[in-house]
DSSP file (Angstrom, degrees, kcal/mol; ACC not computed):
  #  RESIDUE AA STRUCTURE BP1 BP2  ACC     N-H-->O    O-->H-N    N-H-->O    O-->H-N    TCO  KAPPA ALPHA  PHI   PSI    X-CA   Y-CA   Z-CA
    1    1 A M              0   0    0      0, 0.0     2,-0.4     0, 0.0     0, 0.0   0.000 360.0 360.0 360.0 134.3  -57.8  181.0  218.6
    2    2 A T        -     0   0    0      1,-0.0     2,-0.3     2,-0.0     5,-0.1  -0.724 360.0-119.7 -93.0 133.8  -55.6  180.8  215.6
    3    3 A D    >>  -     0   0    0     -2,-0.4     3,-1.1     1,-0.1     4,-0.7  -0.551  17.6-136.0 -70.3 130.0  -54.3  183.9  213.9
    4    4 A K  G >4 S+     0   0    0     -2,-0.3     3,-0.8     1,-0.3    -1,-0.1   0.850 103.5  58.1 -56.4 -36.4  -55.5  184.0  210.2
    5    5 A A  G 34 S+     0   0    0      1,-0.2    -1,-0.3    -3,-0.0    -2,-0.0   0.799 106.7  48.2 -66.8 -27.3  -52.0  185.1  209.1
    6    6 A S  G <4 S+     0   0    0     -3,-1.1    -1,-0.2     2,-0.1    -2,-0.2   0.548  88.2 107.4 -91.0  -6.6  -50.4  182.0  210.6
    7    7 A Q  S << S-     0   0    0     -3,-0.8    74,-0.1    -4,-0.7    -3,-0.0  -0.442  74.7-116.6 -72.4 143.5  -52.9  179.5  209.1
    8    8 A Q        -     0   0    0     72,-0.2    -1,-0.1    -2,-0.1    -2,-0.1  -0.551  34.3-108.3 -76.4 143.3  -51.7  177.3  206.3
    9    9 A P        -     0   0    0      0, 0.0    -1,-0.1     0, 0.0     2,-0.1  -0.316  38.3 -99.3 -68.9 156.2  -53.4  177.8  203.0
   10   10 A S        -     0   0    0     69,-0.2     2,-0.4    67,-0.0    69,-0.2  -0.384  31.8-145.5 -72.9 155.4  -55.8  175.2  201.7
   11   11 A Q  E     -A   78   0A   0     67,-2.7    67,-3.1    -2,-0.1     2,-0.4  -0.967   9.6-156.1-122.8 139.3  -54.6  172.7  199.2
   12   12 A T  E     -A   77   0A   0     -2,-0.4     2,-0.5    65,-0.2    65,-0.2  -0.962   9.1-169.5-123.1 131.5  -56.9  171.2  196.4
   13   13 A L  E     -A   76   0A   0     63,-2.4    63,-2.9    -2,-0.4     2,-0.5  -0.983  12.7-165.1-114.0 125.0  -56.5  168.0  194.6
   14   14 A T  E     -A   75   0A   0     -2,-0.5     2,-0.4    61,-0.2    61,-0.2  -0.949   6.0-175.4-116.3 128.0  -58.9  167.6  191.6
   15   15 A L  E     -A   74   0A   0     59,-3.0    59,-2.6    -2,-0.5     2,-0.4  -0.912  10.5-163.1-118.1 146.7  -59.5  164.3  189.9
   16   16 A S  E     +A   73   0A   0     -2,-0.4     2,-0.3    57,-0.2    57,-0.2  -0.981  19.3 174.2-128.6 119.7  -61.5  163.6  186.8
   17   17 A I  E     -A   72   0A   0     55,-3.0    55,-2.3    -2,-0.4     2,-0.2  -0.810  33.5-105.2-121.8 163.2  -62.6  160.0  186.2
   18   18 A D  E     -A   71   0A   0     -2,-0.3     2,-2.5    53,-0.2    53,-0.2  -0.522  43.9-101.5 -79.6 154.8  -64.7  158.1  183.8
   19   19 A S  S    S+     0   0    0     51,-1.6     2,-0.4    -2,-0.2    52,-0.1  -0.338  81.2 122.7 -78.9  60.1  -68.1  156.9  185.0
   20   20 A R    >   -     0   0    0     -2,-2.5     3,-1.8    48,-0.1     4,-0.4  -0.981  65.5-134.1-122.2 134.5  -67.0  153.3  185.5
   21   21 A L  G >  S+     0   0    0     -2,-0.4     3,-1.6     1,-0.3     4,-0.3   0.853 105.5  60.8 -55.7 -36.1  -67.2  151.6  188.8
   22   22 A E  G >  S+     0   0    0      1,-0.3     3,-0.8     2,-0.2    -1,-0.3   0.720  94.6  63.9 -67.1 -18.6  -63.7  150.3  188.5
   23   23 A D  G X> S+     0   0    0     -3,-1.8     3,-1.1     1,-0.2     4,-0.9   0.597  79.8  82.2 -79.3 -10.0  -62.3  153.9  188.4
   24   24 A T  H <> S+     0   0    0     -3,-1.6     4,-2.6    -4,-0.4    -1,-0.2   0.747  76.5  71.8 -66.6 -20.3  -63.5  154.5  191.9
   25   25 A V  H <> S+     0   0    0     -3,-0.8     4,-2.2    -4,-0.3    -1,-0.3   0.863  93.5  55.0 -62.0 -34.0  -60.4  152.9  193.2
   26   26 A L  H <> S+     0   0    0     -3,-1.1     4,-2.0    -4,-0.2    -1,-0.2   0.906 109.0  47.1 -63.7 -41.2  -58.4  155.9  191.9
   27   27 A V  H  X S+     0   0    0     -4,-0.9     4,-2.7     2,-0.2    -2,-0.2   0.924 110.3  52.5 -65.9 -44.2  -60.7  158.2  194.0
   28   28 A A  H  X S+     0   0    0     -4,-2.6     4,-2.3     1,-0.2    -2,-0.2   0.903 109.5  49.4 -58.8 -42.0  -60.3  155.9  197.1
   29   29 A M  H  X S+     0   0    0     -4,-2.2     4,-2.2     2,-0.2    -1,-0.2   0.893 110.8  49.7 -65.4 -39.8  -56.5  156.1  196.8
   30   30 A A  H  X S+     0   0    0     -4,-2.0     4,-2.6     2,-0.2     5,-0.2   0.915 109.9  50.6 -65.3 -42.8  -56.6  159.9  196.5
   31   31 A V  H  X S+     0   0    0     -4,-2.7     4,-2.9     1,-0.2     5,-0.2   0.930 110.8  49.4 -60.0 -45.3  -58.8  160.1  199.6
   32   32 A R  H  X S+     0   0    0     -4,-2.3     4,-1.7    -5,-0.2    -1,-0.2   0.904 111.0  50.3 -60.9 -41.4  -56.4  157.9  201.5
   33   33 A G  H  < S+     0   0    0     -4,-2.2     4,-0.4     2,-0.2    -2,-0.2   0.923 113.9  42.8 -64.2 -44.9  -53.5  160.0  200.4
   34   34 A V  H >< S+     0   0    0     -4,-2.6     3,-1.5     1,-0.2     4,-0.2   0.918 113.2  52.3 -68.3 -42.7  -55.0  163.3  201.4
   35   35 A C  H ><>S+     0   0    0     -4,-2.9     3,-1.8     1,-0.3     5,-0.5   0.811  98.6  65.8 -63.7 -28.7  -56.4  161.9  204.7
   36   36 A A  T 3<5S+     0   0    0     -4,-1.7    -1,-0.3     1,-0.3    -2,-0.2   0.715  92.3  63.2 -65.2 -19.3  -52.9  160.6  205.5
   37   37 A M  T < 5S+     0   0    0     -3,-1.5    -1,-0.3    -4,-0.4    -2,-0.2   0.573 101.2  65.0 -78.6  -9.5  -51.8  164.3  205.7
   38   38 A T  T < 5S-     0   0    0     -3,-1.8   114,-0.0    -4,-0.2    -3,-0.0  -0.410  95.4-106.8-105.1-179.4  -54.2  164.8  208.7
   39   39 A A  T   5 +     0   0    0    113,-0.2    -3,-0.1    -2,-0.1    -4,-0.1   0.171  68.9 140.7 -92.5  16.8  -54.3  163.4  212.2
   40   40 A M      < -     0   0    0     -5,-0.5     2,-0.1     1,-0.1    -2,-0.1  -0.291  51.9-122.4 -62.0 142.7  -57.3  161.1  211.3
   41   41 A S     >  -     0   0    0      1,-0.1     4,-2.5     4,-0.0     5,-0.2  -0.312  28.3-104.1 -74.2 167.6  -57.3  157.7  212.8
   42   42 A Q  H  > S+     0   0    0      1,-0.2     4,-2.5     2,-0.2     5,-0.2   0.887 123.8  54.0 -60.3 -38.7  -57.4  154.6  210.5
   43   43 A K  H  > S+     0   0    0      2,-0.2     4,-1.9     1,-0.2    -1,-0.2   0.921 109.9  45.9 -62.6 -45.0  -61.1  154.2  211.4
   44   44 A E  H  > S+     0   0    0      2,-0.2     4,-2.4     1,-0.2    -2,-0.2   0.902 111.5  52.6 -64.5 -40.8  -61.9  157.8  210.4
   45   45 A L  H  X S+     0   0    0     -4,-2.5     4,-2.5     1,-0.2    -2,-0.2   0.917 108.3  50.5 -60.9 -44.0  -59.9  157.4  207.2
   46   46 A N  H  X S+     0   0    0     -4,-2.5     4,-2.4     1,-0.2    -1,-0.2   0.887 110.2  50.6 -61.2 -38.6  -61.9  154.3  206.3
   47   47 A R  H  X S+     0   0    0     -4,-1.9     4,-2.4     2,-0.2    -2,-0.2   0.900 109.1  50.5 -66.8 -40.9  -65.1  156.1  206.9
   48   48 A M  H  X S+     0   0    0     -4,-2.4     4,-2.4     2,-0.2     5,-0.2   0.941 111.6  48.2 -61.3 -46.5  -64.0  159.0  204.7
   49   49 A E  H  X S+     0   0    0     -4,-2.5     4,-2.7     1,-0.2     5,-0.3   0.923 110.3  51.9 -60.1 -45.2  -63.2  156.6  201.9
   50   50 A L  H  X S+     0   0    0     -4,-2.4     4,-2.3     1,-0.2    -1,-0.2   0.921 110.7  48.2 -57.0 -46.4  -66.5  154.8  202.3
   51   51 A C  H  X S+     0   0    0     -4,-2.4     4,-2.2     2,-0.2    -2,-0.2   0.928 113.5  45.5 -62.8 -46.5  -68.4  158.0  202.0
   52   52 A V  H  X S+     0   0    0     -4,-2.4     4,-2.6     1,-0.2     5,-0.2   0.928 113.7  48.4 -66.3 -44.6  -66.6  159.3  198.9
   53   53 A V  H  X S+     0   0    0     -4,-2.7     4,-2.8    -5,-0.2    -1,-0.2   0.894 110.4  53.4 -63.1 -38.7  -66.8  155.9  197.1
   54   54 A E  H  X S+     0   0    0     -4,-2.3     4,-2.1    -5,-0.3    -1,-0.2   0.925 111.3  44.9 -60.2 -45.4  -70.6  155.8  198.0
   55   55 A V  H  X S+     0   0    0     -4,-2.2     4,-2.0     2,-0.2    -2,-0.2   0.900 114.2  48.6 -69.2 -40.1  -71.2  159.2  196.5
   56   56 A V  H  X S+     0   0    0     -4,-2.6     4,-2.2     2,-0.2    -2,-0.2   0.932 111.6  49.9 -64.0 -44.9  -69.1  158.5  193.4
   57   57 A N  H  X S+     0   0    0     -4,-2.8     4,-3.0     1,-0.2     5,-0.2   0.891 108.5  53.4 -60.4 -38.9  -70.9  155.1  192.9
   58   58 A N  H  X>S+     0   0    0     -4,-2.1     4,-3.2     2,-0.2     5,-0.9   0.897 107.1  51.6 -62.2 -39.9  -74.3  156.9  193.2
   59   59 A A  I  X>S+     0   0    0     -4,-2.0     5,-1.6     3,-0.2     4,-0.6   0.924 113.3  44.8 -62.5 -43.3  -73.2  159.4  190.5
   60   60 A I  I  <5S+     0   0    0     -4,-2.2     6,-3.1     3,-0.2     7,-0.4   0.950 120.6  39.2 -64.0 -48.8  -72.3  156.5  188.2
   61   61 A E  I  <5S+     0   0    0     -4,-3.0    -2,-0.2     4,-0.2    -3,-0.2   0.898 131.7  20.6 -71.2 -42.7  -75.5  154.5  189.0
   62   62 A H  I  <5S+     0   0    0     -4,-3.2    31,-0.2    -5,-0.2    -3,-0.2   0.887 125.4  43.0-100.4 -45.7  -78.1  157.3  189.1
   63   63 A A  I  <<S+     0   0    0     -5,-0.9    30,-2.4    -4,-0.6    -3,-0.2   0.889 133.1  23.3 -69.9 -37.0  -76.8  160.3  187.3
   64   64 A Y  S > <S-     0   0    0     -5,-1.6     3,-2.3    -4,-0.3    -1,-0.2   0.282 101.1-123.9-112.6   9.3  -75.4  158.3  184.4
   65   65 A Q  T 3  S-     0   0    0      1,-0.3    -4,-0.2    -6,-0.2    -3,-0.2   0.818  72.6 -58.7  51.5  35.6  -77.6  155.1  184.7
   66   66 A G  T 3  S+     0   0    0     -6,-3.1     2,-0.3     1,-0.2    -1,-0.3   0.532 100.7 141.2  77.1   6.3  -74.5  153.0  185.0
   67   67 A R    <   -     0   0    0     -3,-2.3     3,-0.3    -7,-0.4    -1,-0.2  -0.650  42.3-142.0 -86.3 135.9  -73.2  154.1  181.6
   68   68 A S  S    S+     0   0    0     -2,-0.3   -48,-0.1     1,-0.2     3,-0.1  -0.316  73.2  68.2 -82.4 174.4  -69.4  154.7  181.1
   69   69 A G  S    S+     0   0    0      1,-0.3     2,-0.3    -2,-0.1    -1,-0.2   0.573  76.9 107.9  91.7  10.3  -68.0  157.4  179.0
   70   70 A H        -     0   0    0     -3,-0.3   -51,-1.6    -6,-0.0    -1,-0.3  -0.874  68.3-109.9-121.3 155.0  -69.1  160.3  181.2
   71   71 A R  E     -A   18   0A   0     -2,-0.3    20,-0.6   -53,-0.2     2,-0.4  -0.623  25.5-176.9 -90.2 138.3  -67.1  162.6  183.5
   72   72 A I  E     -AB  17  90A   0    -55,-2.3   -55,-3.0    -2,-0.3     2,-0.4  -0.999  12.7-158.0-126.8 130.0  -67.1  162.6  187.3
   73   73 A E  E     -AB  16  89A   0     16,-2.5    16,-3.0    -2,-0.4     2,-0.4  -0.887   5.8-168.3-110.5 139.5  -65.0  165.2  189.1
   74   74 A V  E     -AB  15  88A   0    -59,-2.6   -59,-3.0    -2,-0.4     2,-0.5  -0.991   1.1-167.7-128.5 124.4  -63.8  164.9  192.6
   75   75 A E  E     -AB  14  87A   0     12,-2.6    12,-2.4    -2,-0.4     2,-0.6  -0.950   4.3-165.5-111.9 129.1  -62.2  167.8  194.5
   76   76 A L  E     -AB  13  86A   0    -63,-2.9   -63,-2.4    -2,-0.5     2,-0.7  -0.958   8.5-170.6-111.6 111.9  -60.4  167.2  197.8
   77   77 A I  E     -AB  12  85A   0      8,-3.4     8,-2.6    -2,-0.6     2,-0.6  -0.893   2.6-167.0-111.5 106.5  -59.9  170.5  199.5
   78   78 A Y  E     -AB  11  84A   0    -67,-3.1   -67,-2.7    -2,-0.7     6,-0.2  -0.837   8.8-177.6 -99.9 116.4  -57.6  170.2  202.5
   79   79 A S  E >>  - B   0  83A   0      4,-2.7     3,-2.3    -2,-0.6     4,-0.9  -0.896  29.1-130.8-112.4  98.4  -57.6  173.1  204.9
   80   80 A P  T 34 S+     0   0    0      0, 0.0   -72,-0.2     0, 0.0     3,-0.1  -0.138  89.0  10.4 -51.6 141.6  -55.0  172.3  207.6
   81   81 A E  T 34 S+     0   0    0      1,-0.2    70,-0.0    71,-0.1   -43,-0.0   0.499 131.6  54.9  67.2   5.3  -56.3  172.8  211.2
   82   82 A E  T <4 S-     0   0    0     -3,-2.3    70,-2.8     1,-0.2     2,-0.3   0.519 102.3 -50.6-126.3 -81.4  -59.9  173.3  209.8
   83   83 A N  E  <  -BC  79 151A   0     -4,-0.9    -4,-2.7    68,-0.3     2,-0.5  -0.953  30.2-117.4-156.7 172.2  -61.5  170.7  207.6
   84   84 A L  E     -BC  78 150A   0     66,-2.5    66,-1.8    -2,-0.3     2,-0.5  -0.993  29.0-166.2-118.5 122.1  -61.5  168.5  204.6
   85   85 A E  E     -BC  77 149A   0     -8,-2.6    -8,-3.4    -2,-0.5     2,-0.5  -0.924   1.7-168.5-109.2 134.1  -64.1  169.3  202.0
   86   86 A I  E     -BC  76 148A   0     62,-2.8    62,-2.4    -2,-0.5     2,-0.5  -0.989   0.7-169.4-124.2 127.4  -64.8  166.7  199.3
   87   87 A V  E     -BC  75 147A   0    -12,-2.4   -12,-2.6    -2,-0.5     2,-0.6  -0.971   3.5-168.0-120.4 122.5  -67.0  167.7  196.3
   88   88 A V  E     -BC  74 146A   0     58,-2.4    58,-2.7    -2,-0.5     2,-0.4  -0.951  15.5-175.9-109.6 120.7  -68.2  165.0  193.9
   89   89 A S  E     +BC  73 145A   0    -16,-3.0   -16,-2.5    -2,-0.6     2,-0.3  -0.916   9.8 172.1-122.8 144.7  -69.6  166.5  190.7
   90   90 A D  E     -BC  72 144A   0     54,-2.2    54,-2.9    -2,-0.4   -18,-0.1  -0.882  30.3-140.9-138.4 172.1  -71.3  165.0  187.6
   91   91 A Y  S    S+     0   0    0    -20,-0.6     3,-0.1    -2,-0.3    52,-0.1  -0.019  72.3  91.1-124.8  26.7  -73.1  166.3  184.5
   92   92 A G  S    S-     0   0    0      1,-0.3   -28,-0.2   -21,-0.1     2,-0.2   0.110  89.0 -25.3 -99.0-147.3  -75.9  163.6  184.4
   93   93 A S  S    S-     0   0    0    -30,-2.4    -1,-0.3   -31,-0.2   -28,-0.1  -0.459  71.2-116.1 -68.6 136.1  -79.4  163.5  185.8
   94   94 A A        -     0   0    0     -2,-0.2    -1,-0.1     1,-0.1     3,-0.1  -0.330  35.4 -92.6 -70.5 154.9  -79.8  165.6  188.9
   95   95 A M        -     0   0    0      1,-0.1    -1,-0.1    43,-0.1     5,-0.1  -0.501  49.9-105.5 -66.0 131.2  -80.7  163.9  192.2
   96   96 A P    >>  -     0   0    0      0, 0.0     3,-1.6     0, 0.0     4,-0.6  -0.288  25.8-118.7 -59.3 144.5  -84.4  163.8  192.7
   97   97 A E  G >4 S+     0   0    0      1,-0.3     3,-1.2     2,-0.2     6,-0.2   0.860 109.2  60.9 -51.3 -41.9  -85.7  166.3  195.3
   98   98 A E  G 34 S+     0   0    0      1,-0.3    -1,-0.3     4,-0.1     7,-0.0   0.668 108.8  41.4 -68.9 -15.9  -87.1  163.6  197.6
   99   99 A V  G <4 S+     0   0    0     -3,-1.6    -1,-0.3     5,-0.1    -2,-0.2   0.404  85.2 117.4-110.2   2.6  -83.7  162.0  198.2
  100  100 A R  S X< S-     0   0    0     -3,-1.2     3,-2.2    -4,-0.6     4,-0.0  -0.354  78.9-109.7 -67.7 151.0  -81.6  165.1  198.5
  101  101 A P  G >  S+     0   0    0      0, 0.0     3,-1.4     0, 0.0    -1,-0.1   0.842 117.8  55.9 -52.1 -38.4  -79.9  165.6  201.9
  102  102 A E  G 3  S+     0   0    0      1,-0.3    -4,-0.1    35,-0.1    -2,-0.0   0.676 113.5  41.5 -70.9 -14.6  -82.2  168.5  202.9
  103  103 A N  G <  S+     0   0    0     -3,-2.2    -1,-0.3    -6,-0.2    -3,-0.1   0.050  90.8 147.0-114.9  23.0  -85.3  166.3  202.3
  104  104 A K    <   -     0   0    0     -3,-1.4     2,-0.3    -5,-0.1    -5,-0.1  -0.068  38.3-142.5 -64.9 157.9  -83.9  163.2  203.9
  105  105 A K        -     0   0    0      1,-0.1    -1,-0.1    -6,-0.1     3,-0.1  -0.745  37.5 -82.7-109.4 164.4  -85.7  160.6  205.8
  106  106 A E        -     0   0    0     -2,-0.3     2,-0.3     1,-0.1    -1,-0.1  -0.349  53.5 -96.2 -64.4 147.5  -84.5  158.8  208.9
  107  107 A L        -     0   0    0     19,-0.1     2,-0.6     1,-0.1    -1,-0.1  -0.505  37.3-138.1 -65.3 126.3  -82.2  155.8  208.3
  108  108 A V        -     0   0    0     -2,-0.3    -1,-0.1    -3,-0.1    18,-0.0  -0.803  10.7-140.0 -91.3 119.6  -84.3  152.7  208.4
  109  109 A V        -     0   0    0     -2,-0.6     9,-0.0     1,-0.1     8,-0.0  -0.672  29.1-110.4 -78.9 125.9  -82.5  149.9  210.3
  110  110 A P        -     0   0    0      0, 0.0     8,-0.1     0, 0.0    -1,-0.1  -0.302  29.9-163.8 -60.6 135.9  -83.1  146.6  208.5
  111  111 A D  B >   -E  114   0B   0      3,-0.5     3,-2.3     1,-0.1     6,-0.3  -0.980  13.9-150.0-120.7 115.2  -85.3  144.1  210.3
  112  112 A P  T 3  S+     0   0    0      0, 0.0    -1,-0.1     0, 0.0     6,-0.0   0.691  98.7  54.5 -61.0 -16.2  -85.1  140.5  209.0
  113  113 A H  T 3  S+     0   0    0      1,-0.2     0, 0.0     2,-0.0     0, 0.0   0.483 103.0  60.4 -93.7  -4.3  -88.7  140.0  210.0
  114  114 A N  B X   -E  111   0B   0     -3,-2.3     3,-2.0     1,-0.1    -3,-0.5  -0.885  63.9-166.4-127.0 100.1  -90.0  143.0  208.0
  115  115 A P  G >  S+     0   0    0      0, 0.0     3,-1.5     0, 0.0    -1,-0.1   0.749  84.6  70.1 -58.3 -25.0  -89.3  142.8  204.2
  116  116 A D  G 3  S+     0   0    0      1,-0.3     3,-0.3     2,-0.1    -2,-0.0   0.744  96.8  52.6 -65.4 -21.3  -90.2  146.5  203.8
  117  117 A T  G <  S+     0   0    0     -3,-2.0    -1,-0.3    -6,-0.3    -9,-0.0   0.458  91.5  78.1 -91.5  -0.7  -87.0  147.4  205.6
  118  118 A L    <   +     0   0    0     -3,-1.5    -1,-0.2    -4,-0.2    -2,-0.1  -0.134  61.9 158.1-102.2  37.5  -84.7  145.2  203.4
  119  119 A L        -     0   0    0     -3,-0.3     4,-0.1     1,-0.1    -3,-0.0  -0.290  45.0-133.3 -61.2 144.8  -84.6  147.6  200.4
  120  120 A A  S    S+     0   0    0      2,-0.1     2,-0.3     3,-0.0    -1,-0.1   0.736  85.0  16.2 -73.1 -22.4  -81.6  147.1  198.1
  121  121 A S  S    S+     0   0    0      1,-0.1    -2,-0.1     2,-0.1     0, 0.0  -0.860  83.6  78.1-141.0 175.0  -80.8  150.8  198.0
  122  122 A G  S    S+     0   0    0     -2,-0.3     4,-0.3   -15,-0.0    -1,-0.1   0.296  76.1  84.6 108.2  -9.9  -81.5  154.0  199.8
  123  123 A R     >  +     0   0    0      2,-0.1     4,-2.3     1,-0.1     5,-0.2   0.697  67.4  81.2 -95.9 -20.8  -79.2  153.7  202.8
  124  124 A G  H  > S+     0   0    0      1,-0.2     4,-2.4     2,-0.2     5,-0.1   0.899  94.1  43.5 -55.9 -49.8  -76.0  155.0  201.3
  125  125 A L  H  > S+     0   0    0      1,-0.2     4,-2.5     2,-0.2    -1,-0.2   0.846 111.8  54.7 -68.5 -32.1  -76.7  158.7  201.6
  126  126 A A  H  > S+     0   0    0     -4,-0.3     4,-1.8     2,-0.2    -1,-0.2   0.890 109.7  47.7 -65.7 -37.9  -78.1  158.3  205.2
  127  127 A I  H  X S+     0   0    0     -4,-2.3     4,-2.0     2,-0.2    -2,-0.2   0.920 110.2  51.9 -67.0 -43.7  -74.8  156.6  206.1
  128  128 A V  H  X S+     0   0    0     -4,-2.4     4,-1.9     1,-0.2    -2,-0.2   0.921 109.3  50.8 -57.6 -44.3  -72.8  159.4  204.5
  129  129 A E  H  < S+     0   0    0     -4,-2.5    -1,-0.2     1,-0.2    -2,-0.2   0.888 109.8  49.8 -62.7 -38.6  -74.8  161.9  206.5
  130  130 A K  H  < S+     0   0    0     -4,-1.8    -1,-0.2     1,-0.2    -2,-0.2   0.860 115.2  43.2 -66.9 -35.5  -74.1  160.1  209.7
  131  131 A L  H  < S+     0   0    0     -4,-2.0     2,-0.2    -5,-0.1    -2,-0.2   0.713 106.5  67.1 -87.9 -21.3  -70.4  159.8  209.1
  132  132 A M  S  < S-     0   0    0     -4,-1.9    18,-0.2    -5,-0.2     3,-0.1  -0.623  75.8-132.8 -98.3 158.7  -69.8  163.4  207.8
  133  133 A D  S    S-     0   0    0     16,-2.0     2,-0.3     1,-0.3    17,-0.2   0.850  89.4  -3.1 -75.6 -34.7  -70.0  166.6  209.8
  134  134 A H  E     -D  149   0A   0     15,-1.3    15,-2.7     2,-0.0     2,-0.3  -0.977  63.7-178.0-157.3 141.8  -72.0  168.3  207.1
  135  135 A I  E     +D  148   0A   0     -2,-0.3     2,-0.3    13,-0.2    13,-0.2  -0.982   5.8 169.6-136.8 152.1  -73.3  167.5  203.6
  136  136 A H  E     -D  147   0A   0     11,-1.9    11,-3.5    -2,-0.3     2,-0.4  -0.978  17.5-145.6-157.4 160.3  -75.2  169.4  201.0
  137  137 A Y  E     +D  146   0A   0     -2,-0.3     2,-0.3     9,-0.2     9,-0.2  -0.944  15.0 178.4-127.1 142.4  -76.2  169.0  197.3
  138  138 A Q  E     -D  145   0A   0      7,-2.5     7,-3.3    -2,-0.4     2,-0.4  -0.997  13.5-162.1-143.7 149.1  -76.6  171.5  194.6
  139  139 A S  E     +D  144   0A   0     -2,-0.3     2,-0.4     5,-0.2     5,-0.2  -0.989  20.8 165.0-130.6 121.8  -77.5  171.3  190.9
  140  140 A H  E >   -D  143   0A   0      3,-2.7     3,-1.9    -2,-0.4    -2,-0.0  -0.965  63.9 -19.8-145.6 122.5  -76.7  174.4  188.8
  141  141 A E  T 3  S-     0   0    0     -2,-0.4     3,-0.1     1,-0.3    -1,-0.1   0.862 127.8 -45.5  50.8  45.3  -76.5  174.7  185.0
  142  142 A G  T 3  S+     0   0    0      1,-0.2     2,-0.6   -50,-0.0    -1,-0.3   0.401 115.3 111.3  85.0  -3.0  -76.1  171.0  184.4
  143  143 A R  E <   - D   0 140A   0     -3,-1.9    -3,-2.7   -52,-0.1     2,-0.5  -0.926  49.3-163.3-108.1 121.5  -73.5  170.4  187.0
  144  144 A N  E     -CD  90 139A   0    -54,-2.9   -54,-2.2    -2,-0.6     2,-0.4  -0.905  10.7-173.1-104.9 125.7  -74.6  168.4  190.1
  145  145 A S  E     -CD  89 138A   0     -7,-3.3    -7,-2.5    -2,-0.5     2,-0.6  -0.976  15.7-163.5-128.9 129.8  -72.3  168.6  193.1
  146  146 A F  E     -CD  88 137A   0    -58,-2.7   -58,-2.4    -2,-0.4     2,-0.4  -0.952  16.9-158.8-109.7 117.5  -72.4  166.7  196.4
  147  147 A H  E     -CD  87 136A   0    -11,-3.5   -11,-1.9    -2,-0.6     2,-0.4  -0.814   9.6-174.9-102.6 135.1  -70.4  168.4  199.1
  148  148 A M  E     -CD  86 135A   0    -62,-2.4   -62,-2.8    -2,-0.4     2,-0.4  -0.995   4.4-165.6-128.7 136.0  -69.1  166.6  202.2
  149  149 A F  E     -CD  85 134A   0    -15,-2.7   -16,-2.0    -2,-0.4   -15,-1.3  -0.955   8.2-178.6-124.5 140.5  -67.3  168.3  205.1
  150  150 A R  E     -C   84   0A   0    -66,-1.8   -66,-2.5    -2,-0.4   -68,-0.1  -0.965  24.3-132.2-138.4 120.7  -65.2  166.7  207.9
  151  151 A A  E      C   83   0A   0     -2,-0.4   -68,-0.3   -68,-0.2   -69,-0.1  -0.377 360.0 360.0 -68.2 148.0  -63.7  168.8  210.7
  152  152 A L              0   0    0    -70,-2.8  -113,-0.2   -73,-0.2   -69,-0.2   0.383 360.0 360.0-108.3 360.0  -60.0  168.1  211.5
């Protein structure tokens, strides 16, 4: 058990990007930089980057309907010896109730013989949920925030 007094304080990196798909590279670079401060393997780091980019892309595509000129905020909260929390926030359309993490459906594995399983979208959040330790979504006073946690 670690003594609270000896624990290192958390560090937060906050980014604000425009709602353009090409700006997600900045977020990916920041995630890689923060993850490099941890003992994560390259495989885990790649998974973290995938999850964050997926959630940012979802904000661009769904909250802002693919339109640029809107703000997306990303907070990377690194708590040494505890976890990495990543919060992606937007000010666009809220995530519909039926696709929120708490109302999730099981991940459908694509079957090339069943066209109903070959949907173009809908798997991203299920993948994020599988790769992260915990996720949750909240919408409050026009700010939509998707939280992802990964134990260190």
